[in-house]
N, C-alpha and C positions, 0 to 999 in steps of 0.2 A: 720211091724209096726213101724209106727215113732210116739211117742207121745209126746207132746209140751206142759207141764204146764205153767198158767201164773196165776197172779189173786195175789200175795204174797206183803206183804208192810208190812210198820207202823202200829198198831194201837193201840189204849189205850183198856186198861185191861175193862171190857164190852161189847167193838165195836165187831162190823162183820168185815167180809171182802168172797166174794165167787173167791174161787180157779175152773179155770179150766183146763179140758184135752184136747187137739185137735189130733183126729188120724188122721194117711194118711198111704198111702198105703198099704195095703192086708185088706183092714175095712171090710172086704166079710163075712170072719170069722165072727163066735159068739163068742168074746172076754166078758168072764165080768175083770171087772174094782174094782181096786181100790187104795185106797190109803193109804198111810205108812209118816212115818214122821220119823227124825230124827236128835235129839235134839245133842250140840255139847257135846261129850264125853258121850254117848251114843248109844246103838244097836237102829239098824230102827226097826220101831214097827209097829202093824195095827192100822190105824185110820179109815176104812169104808170098804163096798164095795160092790157092787151092780151085780147082776147077766145080763147078755145079754138081756134078757126080759124086766129088768126092777122091775120084781112081786118079788123081794127079796133081799133085806137090808141086811147089816148086820154093826153093831158098838163095836169101843173097849169102853166096860165101861166107861172109863174118858172120853167119849167126844156124849153119850146116851145122847137125852135130849136135846144138843148142836148144835151138827152137821147133818147136814142134805147130803146125797148124792142122785145125780139123775142121769141121760142120756137122750140125745137123741138123737139114733142113725138115724135120718135123716142128721143130722150136724156131726153125730161120734164123738160127742164131751159128757166130761163128766161131772160132778159140785160136788164141793164142799161148802157147803152154812153153814159159819163157824158163827154160834152166839153166845152170850156171852164169849166172849175168854179172858182166863186166861192167867197169862205171863208163868204156864207150855206147856202152848201152842204152844211155840216157837219153830222154828226145820223149817228144811228145810225137805218138803212137795215132794213128791213124789208119779206121777201117775205109773201103772202098769195094763198093759192085759194081760191076760192068756185065754186059748183056752180049749176046753172039759174039764170045770170044776163040776164036777158030785157030791160032796158032800159037803155039808154044814162048816164041817170043813177046810176042802180046803182055803176056803176064808178066812183065816184069816195067812195064811202061806206064805213068801215072796216066796217061793220054788216055789209056785205054777203060778205067771206070768213070762214069756215069754219075756216081753218086759215093759221096761220101759223108765218114760222121765226124764229130768234133773233137777226136782228139782226147787222147788220153794220158795223162802224166807219169813217167817212167823215169822213178832217181833212183842208181846207183851207188852207193856209197864205197868208199875203196877204206 
């Protein structure tokens, strides 16, 4: 599976961006999808995730109420709508795909995911 993330850019605090992650290759499998981010000098952290069916979503506390993850399986694409952006949201955002994810706690862990995209940079200015 190949993942291509896009939609990053420069935005002012309070603004919005929508990230997209398009999957290609072996997309017939049922993959959970996640977004992680990594700011300069910091470890990669969980942002949001969604089950294969889209019926379950998971968010980091820092983005709850501001970010929304969704997916369109017909298009093999997952989205991250980011509203009310803050300077601390500045990071490289990575999408990831994981097969056979059965437990809720698993969505939060990078090790759950088998495939990773190249990342897209989001910069929020104050």
